N, C-alpha and C positions, 0 to 999 in steps of 0.2 A: 344179484348184479349191481353195479352202482349205480348213481341218480341218472337223470333223464339227461341224452345226448341229443343239445340243438344242431340241426345242420340247417344255415343259410346260404341260401344260392338258389342259379335258375333253373323252374322246369320246362324240358324240353320235350318237344315231340320228334322222336327220330325216323327219319323215312328211308326207308332202303331198299335198293333193286334186289327183287327176288333170286331166290339162288346166289350165282356168282356173278351175275349178268352186271354190266355197263349200264349208269343211271338212264332209266326209261331207253333200254334197250327193249324193253317188252313198256307198254304202259300202264305199268301197275306198278305200285310200292307197297311194303310194309311195314307198319307204323306201332310203334313202341316208344312206351313214356322213357325220356333217359334224364340226365344232368347230374354233372359230376359228386355235390354234395348230395343229392337224393339220391345215389347209385351207395355211395358208403351207409346213409341213414337206413335204408332198406337190408341192406347186408347185414347193421347192426341189429334193425330189428328181428331177420329171421333168425341169428344166435341170442335172441333172448331179452335184447336190450330193451330200454324205456328209450324210444324217439319222438323229436318233435323238429315236422320241416316248416322251417318259417320262408316264404317265399311271395311273391307275385305274378300273377296269370289273370288273363281277360275271363271276364264272364260271360261266355259262350261256349260252346259244346267241347271244343279242345280243353280249353282251362279246366273244365269242368271234368273230364275225362283226365285229365294229369292227377289232379286232387285224388279223385275215388280211384284209382288206380295206387297211390299211395298210399292212402289209408287202407286199400286191401290188403297190404303188405305190412301191417301192423305201426302204422306208424302215425302219430297225432300230426294233422294238417291244418289243426285248428290258426297255429301261425302264418296260416297261407290265406293272402291277402285278396280281392278280387278290384282289379280296377282296368280303368280306358289303358287301350295298345290292344294289340296283336300276340299270337302266341310265336315263341321263339322256336325257330326250326331248326335240324339238320340234316343233309343229305348224304348218306353213305352209300360209297361202292364198295364194297366187299373184294378184301385179295384172292390170288388165286393163284397159286405157286410163285414165280417171280415177278406178278405183279402186284405193287404194293396195293392195301386198303386207302379211298380217298374219302376226305371229307370236306361237304360244301355247306358254310353256315350261314343261314340265312337267319338273324333272328335281330337284327337293327331296331331300334325302337320297339321292341318287344313294352310288354308291361310291366314284366322284372326290369329291364335295364332304363325304361323312365322314369318308374318310383323315385320320389325325390328321397335325398339319404334321413330326413326326419319324419318319413311312413313307418319306420317300424321302433316301438317303446319296447327298448332294451331291459331297462329294469321290471319289465316283466315279463319279458318273452325267457329270460334268461333267470329269473325266480326258480331256486331249487334246483337250476341246472348242476349236471355236475362235469359236462364240457362240451363247449363250441365248435363246434367243427366248418370250416372254410375253406375256398380253395382261391389258387391265385385268376381264376377263369373272370371271377364276381370282380375285383377292382379292374380287370383288364375290359369289362365292358362300356366304362366312361364316368368321365367326373362323380355322375349321382353315386353308382354304384361303389366306385371307388372309397368315398367317402362314408356310404354304409357300411363294407365291409371293416373299414377303419374305428366308425363307431362302435360296431359290434364288439368288437378286438378291446379296446379302449374298456366300454361297460364291464364285460366280460374276466379283465384284470383287474377291477375294481371293484366285483363284486366276490370275488375268489375262486370263480371258476375257471377251472384248466380253458387252454384254445390247442385245439389242433388245426393244422395246415397244410397244405396239402400243395406245393408249387405249381403244379399244373400250367405252366408258362405257353401262352400261345400269341406269338408272334401275330399272325395275324388281326388277331383281337386289338390288340398294344397298340399296333399301326393304324387302327382307324381312325384313331384320334389324337389329340397333340397330348399325348402322355409322357410319364416321367416313369418308366416302371419300377427301377432301381429303386429310388425315392420311397415311391409307395410300397414295394413290397418289404424294405428295411423296415420302415416304422411298423408294418404289420410283423413280420417276424419276430420285431422285438419284443411282442408283447405273448409268443408261440411258446406254447409246454413242448409241442412233438411235431416236430416239424419231416412232412414227407416230399427228397430231395434228395439228387445225388450230387455230384461234385462239379457239375452244370449248373445248379439249380445257386450253390455260395458262390461260384465263380460269378455269376450276374450278382449277385448281392454284393460281393467284398471288392468288384473289377480287378480279380486276380486270378492267375492261372494254379493249375496244380501240377506238379509232378509225376511221375511215377505208375503204375499202372494198376490195375484190378484194386484188390481190398487196400493195399497200402494207399493208392491215391484217394480214395475214399474217406481211408481214416485219417488222412494229412487234412483232408477240406470239413470235415468234422469239426477236427481240434481247432482248427480257424474258427468256423461259425458258431463254439462253442466259445472262442475267446473272445468276439466279437456280440455277441448276443448271452448274455448273463442268466438270460429267463428260461433258454431253452435246455431242456431234460433230456431228447432223443432225439436221433436224425433218422428216419428209414427210408431206404430204397430196394430197388429191384436191379438186377444187372440181365439184362438181354439180350439173346445173342440169336439173331431170327438166319436160320435156313435159309426156309421161305415160307411162302403165308400159313402154308399148313404144320411148317415144325419149326418152335421156337426152344431156346437153350434156356432155363431162368433160373438165377441165384434170388435168393433175398438177404440182405443185410439190416440190423438194428445198431447203432453207436450211441453211450449212453457216454456220460462225462469220463465214467469209470474204466470202459472199456466196450470193444465192436465185438459182434459176431453177426458171419456170414456163412452162409447153408453150402453146400456142394448144386451144382446146376442139377435140374432137373429136367429130362428133356419132355416136351409138352408136343406131343403129334398128333393127328387129325382134329384139330384146331375147328371150330365151330364158327368162332366170335372173339376176336380179341378185346374188343372194345369193354371197355368198364374191370377191364383186368387188373389195374393200377388202383380205384375205387374200391376193388375185390380186397387187394393189398391192403390198402388204410384202414377197410374194415374187419379185417384179419387182424391187424397189426393193433387195432386200439381193442377189440374184443379181448384180446391178449393184455395188453394195458391193463384197463378197467375190468379185467376178474383176476389182478393180481400174479398173472405166470410170471415166472423167470423169463429171462431174457431168450434164452432158447426158445422155451416152449413160444415165446409173444412171436418170434421170427415163425419158428415153423407153422404157427398158426396163419400169418398171413400168406406165408408162401404157400400154404394149404387152400387156401381160399382162393387167391389169383391163380392158380395152375388148373382148381375146376372151373372156374368161372371161364377158359375158353372152353370149355364144353357147352355150353349154354347159348342160346340165343337170347340177345337184348342187351340191356346196357347194364342190366344189378346182375347181383347175386344173390339168386335163391336159398341159399345151402344152407342146412342146421348144423349143429354141434357135432351129430353123428356123421357127417358129412367127411365134416373137419378130423375125422377119429380115423372114419374108416379109406380116408387117403393116407394118413400118418400110417395107419398099418400094412398097406400096401395092399389093400383088400380091391382088386379089379374085379374079382366073381359076381356073378350077379347073388344080391341079396335077398333071400326068401324068408 
């Protein structure tokens, strides 16, 4: 495998209503460790890559539990700092039937959000790394984390470390402070090699809309992004049609400067947990890139991992290469 992948972002605790109940319908919550960037790192670690997590958590039982979980999945957590503040939380009500899932954030003034931008020594943290992975959630949390993300990407660019960025636009987070998401994200994407996002993300960055539908619109948006961002090498996205909470139809796509490739839709039925599906797609796609797979195989890896994640409770993908291979071979019978 290629060198170490460094993932920078907030570690969270996810508190979920049991079963498919409404939040606090009964006075109990299930707890798992989450966070977009950590989900990608854990997904890659389970696929055999060396992964290091960089974050900040409080020095209490909650923060230590999050760090222990990251370590248990094979990630280096030596870059996670213990700082004053609280643990970031989010509350999830799982969707059912025609009722959509709903998320309530409780992460203001967390140890990560309050960490100053100069708390992270990127020259040391990125030494020997092959890739830095970021998402749009980190800069959305506030001015300090926005500057920290920019410093990380700038350092990576100066050091010749590839940068992966998942747009993950969260309007509620950006609107909570006096932010300029377009300006911040435009600078970030200018430093990126691989971007996870669709035509809507490109529209936000470039301030223009794209005509057409489906694959043609995504290619038009990709070409516009490549023209605007000379460093950008590939754009990856999924197209999801939601029939109901239990049945989605998902296709995956990757565009390079030369061409694009999009899969046929796969019906994902009997969904257990869709949260983290996009992070699993990012992990599967980066796995293909880092493993030197061709475009079609890279897209297939991303699609396989996101589809498999829908079968698994929790935030992160815990699947191995054998699971991807079985999915792509259509092996749904019991493996003995």
